[in-house]
N, C-alpha and C positions, 0 to 999 in steps of 0.2 A: 614521519613513524610507520613502524616494522608493522607489516602485513601480519594478521593473528591466523591462526590454523583455522580448517575449514571447519565450518560444524559438523558435528557427527551427524545430524540430521538433514546435511544436504543432500538434495537427489544424486543417484547413482549416475545417472544420464542425464545430458537435455534435447527435448525436442527440438527437428528442425524444422523449422516456420515455414510451409511455400512464401511465395514471394506475394505480394497486393498489389495490384496492379492500381498506378497513382502514384506512388509512395517511394522514394527511394532516399538513402541514409549512408553518412560515411563518419568515422570520426579520428580524430586527430589529437596527440598532444601536444596543447597550449602551454606546460607547464608550470600550473596555475597552483596547484601545489606538490601533486604528488609526482616523482622523476619516474622514467621512465614506464610509462602506462598511459593508453590512454585518459583523456578527460575531458574530451568536448566532443558531443553528438552534435551534426546536424542532416535533420529529415528535411524533403523538399517532396510538397505534397503538388498536384495537380492540377490546372483549372477548374473551380466548383469544387474543391474538398469545400465539406463543413466542418465545424469545431463544435464540441460541447467540454463542460471542465464542471469540477466541485475542487473548491480551495479552501486553504484553512481558516478557521474561524479566529484563529488567533490575533490578540491583537496588536499584536509587536509582528505584522508580515512582512515577508523579504520582498524587496523591490522588485524581482523577478514575478510573485504572486501578486502585488497593485499592478504591475504591466498586463499580467494576464485578466485580474478583473475587470479594468477596460476596455479588454478589448473582446472579450464572451461574447455580450452582446451583438456584434458585427458578423458573429458565427461563419465568418469562413477562413481557411488559413494554406496559406503559403510554404510555411516554413516553420521550424519549431529547432531552440538551439539551445541545449544542455550543460551543464557544465559541470563537473563536480572538484569538491576541496575546496569551497570560497561559495558559505552562503547569501553572499549579498544580502545581508538584514543588517539589521541594526545598523546602516551604514551613512544615513541621512542625506545631504542631497546629492552627495559624491556617486551614492547608492542609483538615486533619480541616473544620473547624468551615465551612470555605467550601462543600465540597461537601456537606455537611450541608444547610446552608442554601438551596444552592440545588434540591438534591433536593425540600427544604418547598415552596419557592414554587411550583416546576414542578405537585408533586402536588395541590395547592392550586390550579393552576392549568386542572388536566386533571382534576380530582377523582379521583385514585385515592392509593394507596399510595404512597409514601417507596419501597417496596422492589420496586415497580412502573416506578421510572425508570432510566434508564442516561442517564450523563453521561461528556463527554469532552471534554479542553481539550487546545490546541496553541497554543506560542507560546512568549514568555522565558522560561527556567526561572532559579526562587531568587527572583521576585516574587511576593508575596502575591495573589492576588486577590480581591478586594472582592465578594464575592457580593451586597453593597446594590443594586449595577448592577443584577439581573437583580429585585429589587423592581420589581412595576409593568411593569415592561417585558416579562417571559412573561405577565403579566394579559393585556395588550394584543395579544401576540401572538398566543395563543390564543384573539381573537375572529375573525384573520385567516384560519383554517387552512384550506388549497387541497388540492385532488390532484394539481396542477399548477400550475408547469412545473416539472421536474426540476431545472433548471442554477441554479434560485436557492438551494437548500441547499448546492450543488457550489460557489456562488462565497461562499459565506457560512463556507467553513472553511476559505479559504487562508491562507496565511500569508506567504512568500517564492515561493509557486506563482506564475507567472506566466500558466497559464489553468485556467478549473475540469476537472476530471475526474469523466464518467460514461459511465456504459456501461449497455447493459440487455441480457434476452433472453425472445425468446417461444418458446416451445414446446408442444408440443402430448403430453397423457396422456391417455388413456383417451378420446381423443376432445373434451380440453377443452383450451381454450388456459391455459398458466401463464403469469404473469409474473415476472421478476427485474429490478430496478433496481439497480443498486450506484451510489455515489459515495464519493469518494475523496481527500484534499490529500495532499502529500508534494512534497520538492523536496532538501531538505537533510536532516542526522541521518537518512540513510535506510543501514540493512543491517539489514533486520528480523528480529527474533529472536523468532518464532510470529506477527506481525501486520505492518500501515505504521503508517505514523505514524498516520494516521486511515482507516477505509473502513468503510462503510456501506451492507450490501444489506436489501433487503427482498424479499418475495415472499409470493402468495397462494395457495400451495401450500400443504395440511395436512398438514405435519410432526411429527413430535414434537419435543421440543426435544433426545434424544439424539441422534437419527440426524441432523437439523441441525448437533448439534457434532461429530457424528463426521464428517459431508463435508467441513464447514466446513475440520477441522483437519488433514483428507488433503489437501485443494487448496490452501490456504496454502503448502505444502511446494512446490510449482512454481509457486507465482505470486508471493506478498507474498515470501517469505520465498527466494527466488531470486534477489533483486533486490539491488545496490547502485548506491549513489550515491558514498559517503566512506568507507562501513566503520563511520558509527558509529549505533549500536544507539539509539533514543531512549528516554527515559523514558517518554513516554506512547504507543506503538505499540498500538492498539485495532482489531479487526476485528470488529465485531457484525453479527452479521443476525438479521433479523426476520422470521416467516413469521404471515402475518392469517390462514391460511388458510379463505378466504373461497370460492377457488377449488369447485365442486364436483364435490371428486371423492373417491374413499375415501383417508381419511391416510396418511401413508406413516410406518410405524409400524417397521421392519426396515428394515436392511439388506441382508436377503436378498432382498426386493421387486425384485424387475427393474427398477421403476419409481426405484428408486433411484440406480442405473448411469448413467439418462438425465437424470433432474432434476440430478444431480453432474456430469454433464458439462455441463449446461448452465451450471451455477454457477459450473466451472471455468472456462469461456470467458470468466465475466463479470469475473472477481477477476482472470485473468490479463491482462487488457485493460487494467483499473484497474492492474494492477502496472507494464504497459508504460508507460502515461503517465505513470506518478511518476518512472521512470528517462529517459525524452524533456522531460521537467519537470527534470529536474537542475541545478542551483543555476550557470549558467553554462555548461551544456552543447550542443555543439556536432551532436554524434556520438551515437549507440543504438551498442552492441556487443553485441552476441551470444556469449560464450566457452562454447566446448563442448570438455569433454574428453571424450576416447574410450580405451579400453583398461587404466583401470584394474583396479584389482582388484578394488575393487568401487565403488557409484554413490555410498558414502558418502564415498570415500575422492577419488575421481572429481569429488565436490561440494566438499569442500575444497581440491583443489588446483586447481578453478574459480573459486573463490572467493578465493583468493589473489592470480591473477592477474588477477581483476577489481576489486580492491582495490587492486594496487598505483599509489600513485602516479605511480611509472615509468613504467610502461603506460601508464597514463590520459592523462600529459602527453605523453607518446611520440603517441599518435592523435591528442590534439589538436594536435600541430605535424604530422600526416598524414605520420610517419615511420614507417615498417616496421619498429620496431628490435626483432625478435625475440630479441638478447639477451636485454631484459628481461625477456621472456617465458619463456625457461629460467630467467633468475633467481628469477621467482614459482614456479615450478615446484620448483626445487630449495629453496626456502626453507619450503615447503606442511607440510614433517613428513610426506607421505606415499609409500609407496613409488614409486620412479622411478627409470628407469635411462634415464641421459644419453645411451648409444649407441644405444638405441632409438627415440629423441624422432623425433614430426616434427610440422613445426609449418604450418599452414597460415594464409593471410589469404586470407578469399574460398577460390575454386579453386587459389589458386598455392601452390601445392609451394615456402618457404622455405628451410625446413630439415629434416636426414631423418637417421638414424641418428648422432647425435651432432657433425652439421657444416651448412655450408650447403650446400643442396640444389644438385645438378647444374643447372647450367643456369638457375640463378636470375637472374630477369629484375628487375632493380633498378626501369627504369621501366615496369614493368607495375603490379607492386608499388607503387609511387608514385603510378601512376594510382586505383588502386582506393582507395586509403585518402583520396582526394579525395571519397568519398562520405558520405551522412549517414548510411547502415546498414550496417555493417559485423559478419561474421562472423571471428570468428579460433576455431582450430582445432587442439587440441593432443591427438595420437596417442599413447600412452604403449608400448604397443605388450606389454603386461601379464595383460591378463585381459579381462572382459568390464564391468569397471564403466563406467557416461555417464552425464555430469551437464550441465547447461546452467546459467552466470548470468549475468542480463542485467545492464547496465552504462552507463556513458556517460565520457566524457572529461573532463578536470579542466582547468580552462583558468583564466586571469586574472580571468575574472566569478565562479570560486568564491569565491575572495580576498575581490572586491570587495564582493557580500553579504554575506558572514560578518564580513567587516569593519567594517563600518558596522550590524551585524543590530542592534544595544542602544540606536544613538544615534535 
């Protein structure tokens, strides 16, 4: 499969994330699908590292997701293996054997238990993954572990991504510098339901697995779970967080601890930035769109309406064509199955009021609206006039590029 042009929404530069005490990593070429590029990531964590995660709620989850789900209750981690090019999903008993063999090879390479190994796979669904390709590769990779540069693991987990995704935060807790680093991959099959396709976050904050799990579950709702590229939830959605506990501060063991809010806010910032990077690399995307719904009967209702708008192929293709077709937005609101009153609706593109009280707004300026639609970053706001509920969903446009990429995905 040929590489696709880098998204016009790609960042102009990438952050140089600092080392995080207690974690090292290396990448390798295993030839799983791609040639002449890294496709395997091995991360090693020091003893005492805790793990938390949120995983896809797809009823057809991958073998790696099942493996992680069984081990997250243990809350401890010593290693992570990620491969790109093959999702090891819908692979039956062979898929189970593959994850068991991969975990065994990684555990031997790192000198730990298989139950301390976490796994993630991304790529084609339905193709058996030959775990034998990891034999020797992970052993050799384990001899090259280093604590930088973080862009290497971000590159190794890419599939149809056109750029690596990484972000971090540095914060002060009790006078001590705390670090959070994260990487993600995702471009298509993006409508996460608990997490994004793949994302991994590491911190040196001493935090209990239970608190880390609670914070991750809370902040995924306004980051990865608030994005959509094509309305399709992956079989492989995996977000894992690891805390090495190396920072010299008192451990965070309760959500009632005021420091939980400070740490959680920084974690939220990292997750949100990574989620937006996924949207901006949506397959074929040329525009990022923030869909705001206000005045709904509840936040949950507002979210479902925003998601209906953001998922609509008709809305997304109109945006690709730089057409402020607010009629399609009305359609999406109406089909969402949530409380809405046609004659109270107000719709804005940016600051431009295009519709109000069930009809086109008085003084609607077609030229000004068309000029706004030519931008790369767009805001679409719907006010329902029914209550105080509000939500935002982030998406991208839908272009011919999406069809091109997915039409030859397995070729």
